[in-house]
HTML snippet that shows the backbone in 3Dmol.js (N, CA, C, O; Angstrom):
<script src="https://3Dmol.org/build/3Dmol-min.js"></script>
<div id="view" style="width:600px;height:400px;position:relative"></div>
<script>
const pdb = `
ATOM      1  N   MET A   1      -4.102  48.887  25.354  1.00  0.00           N
ATOM      2  CA  MET A   1      -5.070  49.598  26.161  1.00  0.00           C
ATOM      3  C   MET A   1      -5.334  50.954  25.531  1.00  0.00           C
ATOM      4  O   MET A   1      -4.399  51.662  25.158  1.00  0.00           O
ATOM      5  N   SER A   2      -6.576  51.311  25.415  1.00  0.00           N
ATOM      6  CA  SER A   2      -6.936  52.574  24.784  1.00  0.00           C
ATOM      7  C   SER A   2      -7.161  53.654  25.836  1.00  0.00           C
ATOM      8  O   SER A   2      -7.487  53.377  26.990  1.00  0.00           O
ATOM      9  N   ASP A   3      -6.975  54.891  25.391  1.00  0.00           N
ATOM     10  CA  ASP A   3      -7.284  56.031  26.250  1.00  0.00           C
ATOM     11  C   ASP A   3      -8.793  56.185  26.325  1.00  0.00           C
ATOM     12  O   ASP A   3      -9.482  56.127  25.306  1.00  0.00           O
ATOM     13  N   ARG A   4      -9.296  56.377  27.516  1.00  0.00           N
ATOM     14  CA  ARG A   4     -10.733  56.544  27.742  1.00  0.00           C
ATOM     15  C   ARG A   4     -11.012  58.028  27.930  1.00  0.00           C
ATOM     16  O   ARG A   4     -10.493  58.663  28.848  1.00  0.00           O
ATOM     17  N   ILE A   5     -11.844  58.570  27.041  1.00  0.00           N
ATOM     18  CA  ILE A   5     -12.123  59.993  27.016  1.00  0.00           C
ATOM     19  C   ILE A   5     -13.634  60.205  26.988  1.00  0.00           C
ATOM     20  O   ILE A   5     -14.327  59.534  26.223  1.00  0.00           O
ATOM     21  N   PRO A   6     -14.164  61.123  27.803  1.00  0.00           N
ATOM     22  CA  PRO A   6     -15.597  61.428  27.721  1.00  0.00           C
ATOM     23  C   PRO A   6     -15.945  61.949  26.322  1.00  0.00           C
ATOM     24  O   PRO A   6     -15.217  62.762  25.751  1.00  0.00           O
ATOM     25  N   ALA A   7     -17.063  61.471  25.784  1.00  0.00           N
ATOM     26  CA  ALA A   7     -17.489  61.898  24.452  1.00  0.00           C
ATOM     27  C   ALA A   7     -19.009  61.916  24.377  1.00  0.00           C
ATOM     28  O   ALA A   7     -19.699  61.194  25.096  1.00  0.00           O
ATOM     29  N   GLU A   8     -19.506  62.763  23.486  1.00  0.00           N
ATOM     30  CA  GLU A   8     -20.940  62.814  23.230  1.00  0.00           C
ATOM     31  C   GLU A   8     -21.153  62.777  21.720  1.00  0.00           C
ATOM     32  O   GLU A   8     -20.288  63.182  20.942  1.00  0.00           O
ATOM     33  N   ILE A   9     -22.318  62.286  21.327  1.00  0.00           N
ATOM     34  CA  ILE A   9     -22.648  62.209  19.916  1.00  0.00           C
ATOM     35  C   ILE A   9     -24.050  62.757  19.688  1.00  0.00           C
ATOM     36  O   ILE A   9     -24.998  62.394  20.383  1.00  0.00           O
ATOM     37  N   TRP A  10     -24.159  63.634  18.706  1.00  0.00           N
ATOM     38  CA  TRP A  10     -25.425  64.207  18.270  1.00  0.00           C
ATOM     39  C   TRP A  10     -25.762  63.574  16.929  1.00  0.00           C
ATOM     40  O   TRP A  10     -24.939  63.583  16.013  1.00  0.00           O
ATOM     41  N   ILE A  11     -26.953  63.029  16.807  1.00  0.00           N
ATOM     42  CA  ILE A  11     -27.382  62.354  15.581  1.00  0.00           C
ATOM     43  C   ILE A  11     -28.615  63.066  15.058  1.00  0.00           C
ATOM     44  O   ILE A  11     -29.582  63.267  15.793  1.00  0.00           O
ATOM     45  N   GLY A  12     -28.582  63.445  13.798  1.00  0.00           N
ATOM     46  CA  GLY A  12     -29.696  64.189  13.234  1.00  0.00           C
ATOM     47  C   GLY A  12     -30.112  63.676  11.878  1.00  0.00           C
ATOM     48  O   GLY A  12     -29.653  62.633  11.413  1.00  0.00           O
ATOM     49  N   GLY A  13     -30.985  64.428  11.260  1.00  0.00           N
ATOM     50  CA  GLY A  13     -31.472  64.050   9.945  1.00  0.00           C
ATOM     51  C   GLY A  13     -32.643  63.096  10.039  1.00  0.00           C
ATOM     52  O   GLY A  13     -32.994  62.613  11.116  1.00  0.00           O
ATOM     53  N   LYS A  14     -33.235  62.837   8.894  1.00  0.00           N
ATOM     54  CA  LYS A  14     -34.364  61.920   8.836  1.00  0.00           C
ATOM     55  C   LYS A  14     -33.823  60.494   8.821  1.00  0.00           C
ATOM     56  O   LYS A  14     -32.967  60.149   8.006  1.00  0.00           O
ATOM     57  N   ILE A  15     -34.326  59.687   9.720  1.00  0.00           N
ATOM     58  CA  ILE A  15     -33.887  58.290   9.814  1.00  0.00           C
ATOM     59  C   ILE A  15     -35.030  57.407   9.327  1.00  0.00           C
ATOM     60  O   ILE A  15     -36.119  57.409   9.901  1.00  0.00           O
ATOM     61  N   ALA A  16     -34.772  56.664   8.279  1.00  0.00           N
ATOM     62  CA  ALA A  16     -35.795  55.788   7.703  1.00  0.00           C
ATOM     63  C   ALA A  16     -36.225  54.740   8.729  1.00  0.00           C
ATOM     64  O   ALA A  16     -35.405  54.227   9.491  1.00  0.00           O
ATOM     65  N   ALA A  17     -37.504  54.436   8.735  1.00  0.00           N
ATOM     66  CA  ALA A  17     -38.036  53.433   9.679  1.00  0.00           C
ATOM     67  C   ALA A  17     -37.303  52.108   9.535  1.00  0.00           C
ATOM     68  O   ALA A  17     -37.127  51.393  10.521  1.00  0.00           O
ATOM     69  N   SER A  18     -36.876  51.772   8.337  1.00  0.00           N
ATOM     70  CA  SER A  18     -36.177  50.501   8.116  1.00  0.00           C
ATOM     71  C   SER A  18     -34.807  50.462   8.796  1.00  0.00           C
ATOM     72  O   SER A  18     -34.258  49.382   9.014  1.00  0.00           O
ATOM     73  N   LEU A  19     -34.247  51.636   9.136  1.00  0.00           N
ATOM     74  CA  LEU A  19     -32.939  51.699   9.795  1.00  0.00           C
ATOM     75  C   LEU A  19     -33.034  51.720  11.318  1.00  0.00           C
ATOM     76  O   LEU A  19     -32.026  51.538  12.001  1.00  0.00           O
ATOM     77  N   VAL A  20     -34.232  51.938  11.856  1.00  0.00           N
ATOM     78  CA  VAL A  20     -34.395  52.057  13.305  1.00  0.00           C
ATOM     79  C   VAL A  20     -33.909  50.814  14.053  1.00  0.00           C
ATOM     80  O   VAL A  20     -33.184  50.968  15.036  1.00  0.00           O
ATOM     81  N   PRO A  21     -34.266  49.585  13.642  1.00  0.00           N
ATOM     82  CA  PRO A  21     -33.763  48.422  14.380  1.00  0.00           C
ATOM     83  C   PRO A  21     -32.230  48.343  14.400  1.00  0.00           C
ATOM     84  O   PRO A  21     -31.638  48.025  15.431  1.00  0.00           O
ATOM     85  N   GLY A  22     -31.599  48.628  13.276  1.00  0.00           N
ATOM     86  CA  GLY A  22     -30.138  48.606  13.219  1.00  0.00           C
ATOM     87  C   GLY A  22     -29.525  49.695  14.063  1.00  0.00           C
ATOM     88  O   GLY A  22     -28.507  49.476  14.720  1.00  0.00           O
ATOM     89  N   LEU A  23     -30.140  50.886  14.054  1.00  0.00           N
ATOM     90  CA  LEU A  23     -29.654  51.983  14.877  1.00  0.00           C
ATOM     91  C   LEU A  23     -29.769  51.640  16.352  1.00  0.00           C
ATOM     92  O   LEU A  23     -28.847  51.891  17.128  1.00  0.00           O
ATOM     93  N   CYS A  24     -30.909  51.062  16.740  1.00  0.00           N
ATOM     94  CA  CYS A  24     -31.092  50.657  18.139  1.00  0.00           C
ATOM     95  C   CYS A  24     -30.054  49.615  18.547  1.00  0.00           C
ATOM     96  O   CYS A  24     -29.514  49.674  19.651  1.00  0.00           O
ATOM     97  N   ALA A  25     -29.777  48.672  17.667  1.00  0.00           N
ATOM     98  CA  ALA A  25     -28.775  47.636  17.958  1.00  0.00           C
ATOM     99  C   ALA A  25     -27.386  48.251  18.100  1.00  0.00           C
ATOM    100  O   ALA A  25     -26.630  47.881  18.998  1.00  0.00           O
ATOM    101  N   ALA A  26     -27.046  49.193  17.210  1.00  0.00           N
ATOM    102  CA  ALA A  26     -25.730  49.835  17.284  1.00  0.00           C
ATOM    103  C   ALA A  26     -25.584  50.639  18.581  1.00  0.00           C
ATOM    104  O   ALA A  26     -24.520  50.635  19.199  1.00  0.00           O
ATOM    105  N   ILE A  27     -26.643  51.318  18.985  1.00  0.00           N
ATOM    106  CA  ILE A  27     -26.619  52.080  20.235  1.00  0.00           C
ATOM    107  C   ILE A  27     -26.435  51.139  21.427  1.00  0.00           C
ATOM    108  O   ILE A  27     -25.627  51.401  22.318  1.00  0.00           O
ATOM    109  N   ALA A  28     -27.188  50.050  21.430  1.00  0.00           N
ATOM    110  CA  ALA A  28     -27.079  49.080  22.529  1.00  0.00           C
ATOM    111  C   ALA A  28     -25.686  48.445  22.563  1.00  0.00           C
ATOM    112  O   ALA A  28     -25.103  48.272  23.634  1.00  0.00           O
ATOM    113  N   ASP A  29     -25.159  48.102  21.387  1.00  0.00           N
ATOM    114  CA  ASP A  29     -23.824  47.484  21.321  1.00  0.00           C
ATOM    115  C   ASP A  29     -22.738  48.452  21.754  1.00  0.00           C
ATOM    116  O   ASP A  29     -21.716  48.040  22.303  1.00  0.00           O
ATOM    117  N   GLU A  30     -22.955  49.731  21.509  1.00  0.00           N
ATOM    118  CA  GLU A  30     -21.957  50.751  21.868  1.00  0.00           C
ATOM    119  C   GLU A  30     -21.870  50.909  23.381  1.00  0.00           C
ATOM    120  O   GLU A  30     -20.809  51.241  23.911  1.00  0.00           O
ATOM    121  N   GLY A  31     -22.973  50.676  24.076  1.00  0.00           N
ATOM    122  CA  GLY A  31     -22.958  50.818  25.533  1.00  0.00           C
ATOM    123  C   GLY A  31     -22.909  52.271  25.977  1.00  0.00           C
ATOM    124  O   GLY A  31     -22.116  52.631  26.847  1.00  0.00           O
ATOM    125  N   ILE A  32     -23.752  53.105  25.383  1.00  0.00           N
ATOM    126  CA  ILE A  32     -23.755  54.527  25.695  1.00  0.00           C
ATOM    127  C   ILE A  32     -24.949  54.896  26.577  1.00  0.00           C
ATOM    128  O   ILE A  32     -25.837  54.079  26.817  1.00  0.00           O
ATOM    129  N   CYS A  33     -24.951  56.135  27.050  1.00  0.00           N
ATOM    130  CA  CYS A  33     -25.933  56.575  28.045  1.00  0.00           C
ATOM    131  C   CYS A  33     -26.749  57.771  27.546  1.00  0.00           C
ATOM    132  O   CYS A  33     -26.392  58.435  26.573  1.00  0.00           O
ATOM    133  N   LEU A  34     -27.854  58.017  28.249  1.00  0.00           N
ATOM    134  CA  LEU A  34     -28.679  59.193  27.992  1.00  0.00           C
ATOM    135  C   LEU A  34     -28.239  60.387  28.827  1.00  0.00           C
ATOM    136  O   LEU A  34     -28.593  61.524  28.514  1.00  0.00           O
ATOM    137  N   GLU A  35     -27.480  60.147  29.873  1.00  0.00           N
ATOM    138  CA  GLU A  35     -26.964  61.201  30.750  1.00  0.00           C
ATOM    139  C   GLU A  35     -25.576  60.789  31.224  1.00  0.00           C
ATOM    140  O   GLU A  35     -25.285  59.597  31.324  1.00  0.00           O
ATOM    141  N   TRP A  36     -24.724  61.752  31.513  1.00  0.00           N
ATOM    142  CA  TRP A  36     -23.378  61.462  32.023  1.00  0.00           C
ATOM    143  C   TRP A  36     -23.486  60.675  33.317  1.00  0.00           C
ATOM    144  O   TRP A  36     -24.264  61.031  34.202  1.00  0.00           O
ATOM    145  N   GLY A  37     -22.715  59.613  33.427  1.00  0.00           N
ATOM    146  CA  GLY A  37     -22.690  58.796  34.640  1.00  0.00           C
ATOM    147  C   GLY A  37     -23.911  57.933  34.839  1.00  0.00           C
ATOM    148  O   GLY A  37     -24.086  57.355  35.912  1.00  0.00           O
ATOM    149  N   ASP A  38     -24.752  57.830  33.845  1.00  0.00           N
ATOM    150  CA  ASP A  38     -26.010  57.082  33.939  1.00  0.00           C
ATOM    151  C   ASP A  38     -25.799  55.642  33.446  1.00  0.00           C
ATOM    152  O   ASP A  38     -24.727  55.279  32.963  1.00  0.00           O
ATOM    153  N   ALA A  39     -26.842  54.854  33.583  1.00  0.00           N
ATOM    154  CA  ALA A  39     -26.811  53.471  33.106  1.00  0.00           C
ATOM    155  C   ALA A  39     -26.838  53.441  31.575  1.00  0.00           C
ATOM    156  O   ALA A  39     -27.343  54.360  30.931  1.00  0.00           O
ATOM    157  N   ARG A  40     -26.295  52.385  31.021  1.00  0.00           N
ATOM    158  CA  ARG A  40     -26.285  52.199  29.565  1.00  0.00           C
ATOM    159  C   ARG A  40     -27.709  52.045  29.051  1.00  0.00           C
ATOM    160  O   ARG A  40     -28.555  51.442  29.710  1.00  0.00           O
ATOM    161  N   VAL A  41     -27.964  52.591  27.874  1.00  0.00           N
ATOM    162  CA  VAL A  41     -29.297  52.546  27.284  1.00  0.00           C
ATOM    163  C   VAL A  41     -29.359  51.427  26.242  1.00  0.00           C
ATOM    164  O   VAL A  41     -28.388  51.164  25.532  1.00  0.00           O
ATOM    165  N   ARG A  42     -30.520  50.776  26.169  1.00  0.00           N
ATOM    166  CA  ARG A  42     -30.749  49.709  25.207  1.00  0.00           C
ATOM    167  C   ARG A  42     -32.099  49.950  24.531  1.00  0.00           C
ATOM    168  O   ARG A  42     -33.084  49.291  24.866  1.00  0.00           O
ATOM    169  N   PRO A  43     -32.152  50.892  23.581  1.00  0.00           N
ATOM    170  CA  PRO A  43     -33.428  51.202  22.932  1.00  0.00           C
ATOM    171  C   PRO A  43     -33.950  50.011  22.140  1.00  0.00           C
ATOM    172  O   PRO A  43     -33.186  49.262  21.531  1.00  0.00           O
ATOM    173  N   ALA A  44     -35.275  49.855  22.163  1.00  0.00           N
ATOM    174  CA  ALA A  44     -35.907  48.737  21.461  1.00  0.00           C
ATOM    175  C   ALA A  44     -36.627  49.197  20.198  1.00  0.00           C
ATOM    176  O   ALA A  44     -36.994  48.373  19.360  1.00  0.00           O
ATOM    177  N   GLY A  45     -36.832  50.503  20.055  1.00  0.00           N
ATOM    178  CA  GLY A  45     -37.557  50.990  18.888  1.00  0.00           C
ATOM    179  C   GLY A  45     -37.612  52.508  18.853  1.00  0.00           C
ATOM    180  O   GLY A  45     -36.976  53.194  19.654  1.00  0.00           O
ATOM    181  N   ALA A  46     -38.390  53.013  17.903  1.00  0.00           N
ATOM    182  CA  ALA A  46     -38.477  54.453  17.679  1.00  0.00           C
ATOM    183  C   ALA A  46     -38.946  55.207  18.928  1.00  0.00           C
ATOM    184  O   ALA A  46     -38.466  56.305  19.209  1.00  0.00           O
ATOM    185  N   ASP A  47     -39.881  54.619  19.673  1.00  0.00           N
ATOM    186  CA  ASP A  47     -40.366  55.305  20.887  1.00  0.00           C
ATOM    187  C   ASP A  47     -39.237  55.513  21.890  1.00  0.00           C
ATOM    188  O   ASP A  47     -39.156  56.564  22.527  1.00  0.00           O
ATOM    189  N   ASP A  48     -38.375  54.526  22.031  1.00  0.00           N
ATOM    190  CA  ASP A  48     -37.246  54.657  22.948  1.00  0.00           C
ATOM    191  C   ASP A  48     -36.262  55.722  22.465  1.00  0.00           C
ATOM    192  O   ASP A  48     -35.649  56.411  23.281  1.00  0.00           O
ATOM    193  N   LEU A  49     -36.109  55.861  21.162  1.00  0.00           N
ATOM    194  CA  LEU A  49     -35.202  56.877  20.634  1.00  0.00           C
ATOM    195  C   LEU A  49     -35.705  58.281  20.936  1.00  0.00           C
ATOM    196  O   LEU A  49     -34.905  59.201  21.105  1.00  0.00           O
ATOM    197  N   THR A  50     -37.008  58.456  21.005  1.00  0.00           N
ATOM    198  CA  THR A  50     -37.580  59.758  21.322  1.00  0.00           C
ATOM    199  C   THR A  50     -37.083  60.247  22.682  1.00  0.00           C
ATOM    200  O   THR A  50     -36.890  61.447  22.876  1.00  0.00           O
ATOM    201  N   ASP A  51     -36.877  59.327  23.621  1.00  0.00           N
ATOM    202  CA  ASP A  51     -36.375  59.689  24.952  1.00  0.00           C
ATOM    203  C   ASP A  51     -34.966  60.267  24.890  1.00  0.00           C
ATOM    204  O   ASP A  51     -34.538  60.954  25.817  1.00  0.00           O
ATOM    205  N   ALA A  52     -34.249  59.999  23.817  1.00  0.00           N
ATOM    206  CA  ALA A  52     -32.852  60.438  23.691  1.00  0.00           C
ATOM    207  C   ALA A  52     -32.724  61.782  22.986  1.00  0.00           C
ATOM    208  O   ALA A  52     -31.609  62.228  22.712  1.00  0.00           O
ATOM    209  N   MET A  53     -33.835  62.428  22.691  1.00  0.00           N
ATOM    210  CA  MET A  53     -33.763  63.695  21.956  1.00  0.00           C
ATOM    211  C   MET A  53     -33.551  64.867  22.911  1.00  0.00           C
ATOM    212  O   MET A  53     -34.188  64.976  23.959  1.00  0.00           O
ATOM    213  N   LYS A  54     -32.621  65.746  22.500  1.00  0.00           N
ATOM    214  CA  LYS A  54     -32.320  66.969  23.245  1.00  0.00           C
ATOM    215  C   LYS A  54     -32.168  68.104  22.248  1.00  0.00           C
ATOM    216  O   LYS A  54     -31.908  67.881  21.065  1.00  0.00           O
ATOM    217  N   GLU A  55     -32.332  69.316  22.739  1.00  0.00           N
ATOM    218  CA  GLU A  55     -32.088  70.486  21.899  1.00  0.00           C
ATOM    219  C   GLU A  55     -30.610  70.812  21.910  1.00  0.00           C
ATOM    220  O   GLU A  55     -29.982  70.858  22.967  1.00  0.00           O
ATOM    221  N   ASN A  56     -30.048  71.042  20.709  1.00  0.00           N
ATOM    222  CA  ASN A  56     -28.658  71.471  20.647  1.00  0.00           C
ATOM    223  C   ASN A  56     -28.590  72.986  20.838  1.00  0.00           C
ATOM    224  O   ASN A  56     -29.609  73.617  21.118  1.00  0.00           O
ATOM    225  N   ALA A  57     -27.419  73.567  20.693  1.00  0.00           N
ATOM    226  CA  ALA A  57     -27.230  75.004  20.924  1.00  0.00           C
ATOM    227  C   ALA A  57     -28.042  75.869  19.964  1.00  0.00           C
ATOM    228  O   ALA A  57     -28.333  77.027  20.264  1.00  0.00           O
ATOM    229  N   GLN A  58     -28.407  75.311  18.813  1.00  0.00           N
ATOM    230  CA  GLN A  58     -29.195  76.046  17.827  1.00  0.00           C
ATOM    231  C   GLN A  58     -30.696  75.827  18.006  1.00  0.00           C
ATOM    232  O   GLN A  58     -31.490  76.330  17.211  1.00  0.00           O
ATOM    233  N   GLY A  59     -31.088  75.092  19.025  1.00  0.00           N
ATOM    234  CA  GLY A  59     -32.499  74.845  19.304  1.00  0.00           C
ATOM    235  C   GLY A  59     -33.119  73.736  18.466  1.00  0.00           C
ATOM    236  O   GLY A  59     -34.343  73.627  18.394  1.00  0.00           O
ATOM    237  N   VAL A  60     -32.288  72.912  17.833  1.00  0.00           N
ATOM    238  CA  VAL A  60     -32.770  71.800  17.008  1.00  0.00           C
ATOM    239  C   VAL A  60     -32.767  70.527  17.849  1.00  0.00           C
ATOM    240  O   VAL A  60     -31.780  70.215  18.514  1.00  0.00           O
ATOM    241  N   ARG A  61     -33.880  69.796  17.814  1.00  0.00           N
ATOM    242  CA  ARG A  61     -33.958  68.536  18.570  1.00  0.00           C
ATOM    243  C   ARG A  61     -33.286  67.422  17.781  1.00  0.00           C
ATOM    244  O   ARG A  61     -33.648  67.135  16.640  1.00  0.00           O
ATOM    245  N   LEU A  62     -32.288  66.795  18.427  1.00  0.00           N
ATOM    246  CA  LEU A  62     -31.519  65.708  17.828  1.00  0.00           C
ATOM    247  C   LEU A  62     -31.374  64.583  18.842  1.00  0.00           C
ATOM    248  O   LEU A  62     -31.582  64.780  20.039  1.00  0.00           O
ATOM    249  N   LEU A  63     -31.018  63.404  18.351  1.00  0.00           N
ATOM    250  CA  LEU A  63     -30.672  62.313  19.261  1.00  0.00           C
ATOM    251  C   LEU A  63     -29.345  62.666  19.919  1.00  0.00           C
ATOM    252  O   LEU A  63     -28.438  63.167  19.254  1.00  0.00           O
ATOM    253  N   TRP A  64     -29.223  62.413  21.209  1.00  0.00           N
ATOM    254  CA  TRP A  64     -27.992  62.727  21.939  1.00  0.00           C
ATOM    255  C   TRP A  64     -27.662  61.596  22.889  1.00  0.00           C
ATOM    256  O   TRP A  64     -28.520  61.132  23.640  1.00  0.00           O
ATOM    257  N   PHE A  65     -26.411  61.153  22.855  1.00  0.00           N
ATOM    258  CA  PHE A  65     -25.918  60.109  23.746  1.00  0.00           C
ATOM    259  C   PHE A  65     -24.523  60.495  24.224  1.00  0.00           C
ATOM    260  O   PHE A  65     -23.845  61.317  23.607  1.00  0.00           O
ATOM    261  N   CYS A  66     -24.108  59.889  25.329  1.00  0.00           N
ATOM    262  CA  CYS A  66     -22.775  60.175  25.858  1.00  0.00           C
ATOM    263  C   CYS A  66     -22.136  58.909  26.409  1.00  0.00           C
ATOM    264  O   CYS A  66     -22.802  57.907  26.669  1.00  0.00           O
ATOM    265  N   ASP A  67     -20.827  58.991  26.578  1.00  0.00           N
ATOM    266  CA  ASP A  67     -20.058  57.898  27.181  1.00  0.00           C
ATOM    267  C   ASP A  67     -18.928  58.537  27.986  1.00  0.00           C
ATOM    268  O   ASP A  67     -18.095  59.257  27.436  1.00  0.00           O
ATOM    269  N   ASP A  68     -18.905  58.269  29.283  1.00  0.00           N
ATOM    270  CA  ASP A  68     -17.865  58.821  30.157  1.00  0.00           C
ATOM    271  C   ASP A  68     -16.484  58.262  29.820  1.00  0.00           C
ATOM    272  O   ASP A  68     -15.468  58.880  30.138  1.00  0.00           O
ATOM    273  N   GLU A  69     -16.446  57.099  29.181  1.00  0.00           N
ATOM    274  CA  GLU A  69     -15.175  56.421  28.918  1.00  0.00           C
ATOM    275  C   GLU A  69     -15.114  55.874  27.493  1.00  0.00           C
ATOM    276  O   GLU A  69     -14.853  54.688  27.290  1.00  0.00           O
ATOM    277  N   ALA A  70     -15.353  56.735  26.512  1.00  0.00           N
ATOM    278  CA  ALA A  70     -15.299  56.307  25.106  1.00  0.00           C
ATOM    279  C   ALA A  70     -13.839  56.052  24.714  1.00  0.00           C
ATOM    280  O   ALA A  70     -12.954  56.841  25.044  1.00  0.00           O
ATOM    281  N   SER A  71     -13.603  54.970  24.024  1.00  0.00           N
ATOM    282  CA  SER A  71     -12.263  54.626  23.577  1.00  0.00           C
ATOM    283  C   SER A  71     -11.756  55.696  22.602  1.00  0.00           C
ATOM    284  O   SER A  71     -12.293  55.858  21.506  1.00  0.00           O
ATOM    285  N   TYR A  72     -10.723  56.413  23.016  1.00  0.00           N
ATOM    286  CA  TYR A  72     -10.167  57.513  22.238  1.00  0.00           C
ATOM    287  C   TYR A  72     -11.220  58.570  21.881  1.00  0.00           C
ATOM    288  O   TYR A  72     -11.053  59.304  20.907  1.00  0.00           O
ATOM    289  N   GLY A  73     -12.296  58.649  22.661  1.00  0.00           N
ATOM    290  CA  GLY A  73     -13.339  59.633  22.415  1.00  0.00           C
ATOM    291  C   GLY A  73     -14.173  59.343  21.186  1.00  0.00           C
ATOM    292  O   GLY A  73     -14.777  60.250  20.613  1.00  0.00           O
ATOM    293  N   GLU A  74     -14.211  58.073  20.771  1.00  0.00           N
ATOM    294  CA  GLU A  74     -14.940  57.678  19.567  1.00  0.00           C
ATOM    295  C   GLU A  74     -16.008  56.642  19.901  1.00  0.00           C
ATOM    296  O   GLU A  74     -15.976  56.005  20.955  1.00  0.00           O
ATOM    297  N   PHE A  75     -16.944  56.493  18.988  1.00  0.00           N
ATOM    298  CA  PHE A  75     -18.006  55.503  19.110  1.00  0.00           C
ATOM    299  C   PHE A  75     -17.795  54.467  18.002  1.00  0.00           C
ATOM    300  O   PHE A  75     -18.322  54.601  16.897  1.00  0.00           O
ATOM    301  N   ASP A  76     -17.016  53.435  18.322  1.00  0.00           N
ATOM    302  CA  ASP A  76     -16.512  52.480  17.333  1.00  0.00           C
ATOM    303  C   ASP A  76     -17.583  51.649  16.637  1.00  0.00           C
ATOM    304  O   ASP A  76     -17.361  51.181  15.520  1.00  0.00           O
ATOM    305  N   VAL A  77     -18.720  51.459  17.257  1.00  0.00           N
ATOM    306  CA  VAL A  77     -19.800  50.690  16.640  1.00  0.00           C
ATOM    307  C   VAL A  77     -20.791  51.620  15.950  1.00  0.00           C
ATOM    308  O   VAL A  77     -21.200  51.372  14.816  1.00  0.00           O
ATOM    309  N   LEU A  78     -21.168  52.676  16.630  1.00  0.00           N
ATOM    310  CA  LEU A  78     -22.209  53.568  16.151  1.00  0.00           C
ATOM    311  C   LEU A  78     -21.773  54.419  14.960  1.00  0.00           C
ATOM    312  O   LEU A  78     -22.525  54.555  13.995  1.00  0.00           O
ATOM    313  N   GLU A  79     -20.577  54.990  15.014  1.00  0.00           N
ATOM    314  CA  GLU A  79     -20.131  55.861  13.921  1.00  0.00           C
ATOM    315  C   GLU A  79     -20.109  55.144  12.567  1.00  0.00           C
ATOM    316  O   GLU A  79     -20.606  55.709  11.592  1.00  0.00           O
ATOM    317  N   PRO A  80     -19.559  53.929  12.458  1.00  0.00           N
ATOM    318  CA  PRO A  80     -19.598  53.246  11.153  1.00  0.00           C
ATOM    319  C   PRO A  80     -21.020  52.977  10.661  1.00  0.00           C
ATOM    320  O   PRO A  80     -21.286  53.076   9.463  1.00  0.00           O
ATOM    321  N   PHE A  81     -21.939  52.638  11.576  1.00  0.00           N
ATOM    322  CA  PHE A  81     -23.334  52.427  11.176  1.00  0.00           C
ATOM    323  C   PHE A  81     -23.910  53.708  10.583  1.00  0.00           C
ATOM    324  O   PHE A  81     -24.553  53.676   9.534  1.00  0.00           O
ATOM    325  N   LEU A  82     -23.682  54.829  11.253  1.00  0.00           N
ATOM    326  CA  LEU A  82     -24.208  56.106  10.793  1.00  0.00           C
ATOM    327  C   LEU A  82     -23.597  56.494   9.442  1.00  0.00           C
ATOM    328  O   LEU A  82     -24.309  56.953   8.550  1.00  0.00           O
ATOM    329  N   GLN A  83     -22.296  56.313   9.293  1.00  0.00           N
ATOM    330  CA  GLN A  83     -21.630  56.634   8.025  1.00  0.00           C
ATOM    331  C   GLN A  83     -22.164  55.770   6.886  1.00  0.00           C
ATOM    332  O   GLN A  83     -22.462  56.274   5.803  1.00  0.00           O
ATOM    333  N   LYS A  84     -22.280  54.486   7.133  1.00  0.00           N
ATOM    334  CA  LYS A  84     -22.753  53.546   6.104  1.00  0.00           C
ATOM    335  C   LYS A  84     -24.156  53.912   5.621  1.00  0.00           C
ATOM    336  O   LYS A  84     -24.480  53.728   4.448  1.00  0.00           O
ATOM    337  N   ASN A  85     -24.980  54.426   6.520  1.00  0.00           N
ATOM    338  CA  ASN A  85     -26.374  54.724   6.200  1.00  0.00           C
ATOM    339  C   ASN A  85     -26.632  56.212   5.954  1.00  0.00           C
ATOM    340  O   ASN A  85     -27.782  56.652   5.925  1.00  0.00           O
ATOM    341  N   ASP A  86     -25.561  56.978   5.778  1.00  0.00           N
ATOM    342  CA  ASP A  86     -25.667  58.422   5.472  1.00  0.00           C
ATOM    343  C   ASP A  86     -26.531  59.181   6.465  1.00  0.00           C
ATOM    344  O   ASP A  86     -27.321  60.044   6.081  1.00  0.00           O
ATOM    345  N   ILE A  87     -26.377  58.855   7.742  1.00  0.00           N
ATOM    346  CA  ILE A  87     -27.078  59.579   8.808  1.00  0.00           C
ATOM    347  C   ILE A  87     -26.098  60.588   9.396  1.00  0.00           C
ATOM    348  O   ILE A  87     -25.043  60.198   9.898  1.00  0.00           O
ATOM    349  N   PRO A  88     -26.426  61.874   9.343  1.00  0.00           N
ATOM    350  CA  PRO A  88     -25.490  62.884   9.847  1.00  0.00           C
ATOM    351  C   PRO A  88     -25.314  62.811  11.367  1.00  0.00           C
ATOM    352  O   PRO A  88     -26.253  62.522  12.108  1.00  0.00           O
ATOM    353  N   PHE A  89     -24.084  63.083  11.804  1.00  0.00           N
ATOM    354  CA  PHE A  89     -23.784  63.077  13.244  1.00  0.00           C
ATOM    355  C   PHE A  89     -22.575  63.953  13.513  1.00  0.00           C
ATOM    356  O   PHE A  89     -21.787  64.260  12.618  1.00  0.00           O
ATOM    357  N   THR A  90     -22.454  64.344  14.772  1.00  0.00           N
ATOM    358  CA  THR A  90     -21.299  65.105  15.252  1.00  0.00           C
ATOM    359  C   THR A  90     -20.852  64.484  16.564  1.00  0.00           C
ATOM    360  O   THR A  90     -21.669  64.193  17.437  1.00  0.00           O
ATOM    361  N   VAL A  91     -19.554  64.285  16.694  1.00  0.00           N
ATOM    362  CA  VAL A  91     -18.963  63.767  17.935  1.00  0.00           C
ATOM    363  C   VAL A  91     -18.139  64.879  18.573  1.00  0.00           C
ATOM    364  O   VAL A  91     -17.383  65.579  17.900  1.00  0.00           O
ATOM    365  N   GLN A  92     -18.300  65.024  19.874  1.00  0.00           N
ATOM    366  CA  GLN A  92     -17.478  65.967  20.631  1.00  0.00           C
ATOM    367  C   GLN A  92     -16.844  65.191  21.772  1.00  0.00           C
ATOM    368  O   GLN A  92     -17.523  64.460  22.494  1.00  0.00           O
ATOM    369  N   SER A  93     -15.540  65.355  21.927  1.00  0.00           N
ATOM    370  CA  SER A  93     -14.860  64.656  23.024  1.00  0.00           C
ATOM    371  C   SER A  93     -13.894  65.601  23.706  1.00  0.00           C
ATOM    372  O   SER A  93     -13.423  66.577  23.123  1.00  0.00           O
ATOM    373  N   GLY A  94     -13.615  65.282  24.955  1.00  0.00           N
ATOM    374  CA  GLY A  94     -12.746  66.154  25.744  1.00  0.00           C
ATOM    375  C   GLY A  94     -11.512  65.446  26.035  1.00  0.00           C
ATOM    376  O   GLY A  94     -10.627  65.993  26.693  1.00  0.00           O
TER     377      GLY A  94
END
`;
const viewer = $3Dmol.createViewer("view");
viewer.addModel(pdb, "pdb");
viewer.setStyle({}, {cartoon: {color: "spectrum"}});
viewer.zoomTo();
viewer.render();
</script>
C-alpha cells in the first residue's frame, strides 16, 4: 500500500502537436483533476488542455493539474511521458 499525498504538477514549454494525443492519454490514465477535490479530467485534444492552463507565481501560463491522493506524491504515468518527450515540468507535493 502506498502513501497517498496531495500533489500538483506544472507542465510548460512548447508541446509539439504530435505529442498532444499521447499527453492527453497520459493525463487521462493518471486520473488527475483541474481543481482540488474535483472530478478526474479526460482531455481529448489541445482545446481541452487550454482549460488546464493557470498562471504560476511568476505570471507564466502553464498546464496545471492536481491529485488529492497521488501515490507518494508522484504522477507515475504522466512524469515518465513528460521525461521521455523532454517536456519540462515541476511537481510539488505536501
